[in-house]
Phi, psi and omega in degrees: 000316181300328179287337181280338183300311179299323179294317179296316178297320179296314180296323178294319179294317179295319179296317179294321180291331183280345181289136179271153177291129184246005182278187180294150181244143179299144178284331182238141176285157175061025174232121176290138177242137176281134180269115176242096183057250180253012180248151175247135178245119182291135175287159179283121181267127181210173176242125179278137176272135182261131175238122178262127177245185184307298182243017184222156169233127181244137176245130184242137176238129183292149180095137182285335183213150179284149176279341177268120186231148176218141174275355185278126179285337176235076186293155176242137181240153172235135180222135173266103187273125172242302179258329182277139174262109185305325180291345180262004175284152175230146181247129180228150171273135178253151175258137178265115182219132174054040177079012177215165177255144183211159172219140181240134175250126184231144176283335186265326183271129182285335184268013183275139170031066175262135178290150178262136185285145175208164180247142178244132176226146181274130179262323186198184178301112180065010178252126185231154176245131178242122181240124178290132185283342183228166176284131179269144174289163173299140178148194184261141182220162180213133167264136180216139175292137180304129178082013182233155174264002176288136180229150176237100189265154174203163180238135171262122182239000000 
């Protein structure tokens, strides 16, 4: 029996790896979708405007709140990656000010623009799952590819 345990564990691992993802699939490639049970909710796709100040860079997204909303404090996303590399996405909390959402990165302020941690796992060929590692506060958030002004916004309510 003790010699059979490694074989059984190996077969279980191979079987689990061979299973295909059977959940919902995104309608559009390169757009993160929030997973709500068996439904996918498309994130709001936008382009952030960049403003350079003396010691800061501010990114602005029009609209006070995102149209994509989730009640989940630790949202899960599914993305069909073609051009975007899911591991290169970054998650940020945005502040809603004056009818727009913004984030400021400063060399002097310690609390400026820190990314929020998340885990990426592969579900299928070019299909990925993104899970936020911590509970998010109520508010506005954005996933963005590193080095890009493209944003995928959502609101935790």
